[in-house]
N, C-alpha and C positions, 0 to 999 in steps of 0.2 A: 255774166254771156248775157253775148247782144242772137235776139230772135225777129228773125224777118218777116212777114207776109212776102218778099219779093225774091227771084234767086238768084239778084245780088248786091252784094253791098259798098259804095259809091268808094271808089278809097280803099278799097281792102279787099284785094286778093282772094281764092279760094286756093290753100294753097292742100286742104289734106279734103279729103272727100269720106266721112264715117260711118259710113251709108242709115237711113230713113231707121228714124225711132220717130216713137210714140205713148200718150197718154191719153187716160180716158177716166171716166168721173162717174157714178150711178147715184144717185142723187134720188134718194124718197123718201117717202112716212116724215117723217116730222122732220127731217130732215129741208124738204120741198119747198119754197117759196114763189110760186110765181103756177099754179095747176097746168097741165097739159091741157090744151079746152075740152076733150074727150072725156076730159071725168068727172067733167059738175055735173054729169044729169048720174051718173054712177051712186049708188046707196054709200053712205060714207066714203066718199071722197070729192065733197066739195075742196076747190080752195084755199076757204078758210082752214081746213081740216091741214089741207096739205100744203104749207106753201111751197115756190122752187124760188134758190136765189141764184137766177140764169151768174152772175158774177164768180161766186163761188163755186161755183161747178166747171166752168171757166180755165177759172184759176186751178184748178184740182187737176187738172189734164196737162193742163201746162208746166204744173209745177212738175208733172210725172214724167215730161215727153224732157227736160231740162235735166232730168238726175238721172234720164240715162242718157242722153249725151254727155252728161260730163263724165259717165259712167268709159266709157268711149277714147277721151281722151277731147273733146269738143269746144269751145269757145263761143261756139257760136251754131245760130240751128238757122238757114231759110230754109224758105218757101213755106211755109206751116201753115197749115187748115185745119178750120176747124170747123165738129159734123158733130146736129142738134138732132134724137130723134125721144120718139118716145117709146118700148121699151114698160112690160107687162111681165113683173118678180114674184115668180110662187102665187102666182094666184092673185094678188096682191092691188093694190093702186094705181093707176098709171105711175109708171118714173121717168126720171130728165135722162139720158144719154150723151159724156157730154165727148168728144176725141178733136186731140192733138196731135197731129203728125205731120215731121217737116226733114230735112236730109241737113243730120248731124257735122257737122263741117270747120274748120281749126281755119281760123284765115292771120 
């Protein structure tokens, strides 16, 4: 499946627009690799204790977005954007939330 941050893929005109699709990943606790800086001074929340792998989080969010696109019959997602945020889950150390969204299309 094609994935592009641009609104059109040269030489591949859009035949059908299938709607907005999105995916997300929350990486926290032992799954984090490079911690959110605000957590560095909190008890039990040192970067060494909770590392964050940004690539894993990003890839998971994109994979979830592509799964939704495939369910709609898309063969491409255009206009893809990524979002990153630090969140606190159930009073634990800050976690990283990554979202991916775009427009599912048939080209």
